[in-house]
N, C-alpha and C positions, 0 to 999 in steps of 0.2 A: 178279114185284111191284113194282112202280112205288118210285120212291123216293120217302115221305114227303118234303113241301113242308113247310117247317116257318116258323112267324112271321115276318119281317121283324122286327120289334122289336126294338129295339136299347132300351130300361132306361131309356130318354130321353122320356119320356112328355109331350110337349108343346103343347098344341095352338092354333093359330092358325086361326080360324074354323072349320074344322071341317074344318081338317087337323092328320093331329100332324109335328113338323117332326121330331122323332128317327126314323122309319120311311117316311113321305111317304101314308100311307094317311087315309083320312076316316074319323069315325067310323063311318059304317054300312059300311065293308068290316070294318073291325077288329071292330065288335059284333058281325059275319056271319059273323069266321071260320073260327069251328070248325065250322061246318053245310056249306061249301063246297066245292065236291067240287074235286080234286086240277085241271083244267085250269081252275076258274075259280079257283084259287089263284096258280096261275099268271098268268095274267092281272094279278092286283090286285098280287102282286110285280112283275109287270113294269110297269102306272100309276105305282105309290108310288114307282120307282126315279127313270124320270119325272119324277113334279113335285119329287124333292128336287132335280134337278140344278138343275130352273129356280128354284126359292129361291135368294136373295139368302142372302149368309154372312153378319155381323153382326163 
């Protein structure tokens, strides 16, 4: 059995536009997380990580 993909949530839920600056996911990704299959979750985590790298740090 494949390893479960855990939510990237870090309990810093702050939205900037439609993006959570805590985990890097969009509102839609957060909303649909539980219904996502493993491959979609893997892609979502990768995209979220890339978004976080691009966010300016205050």
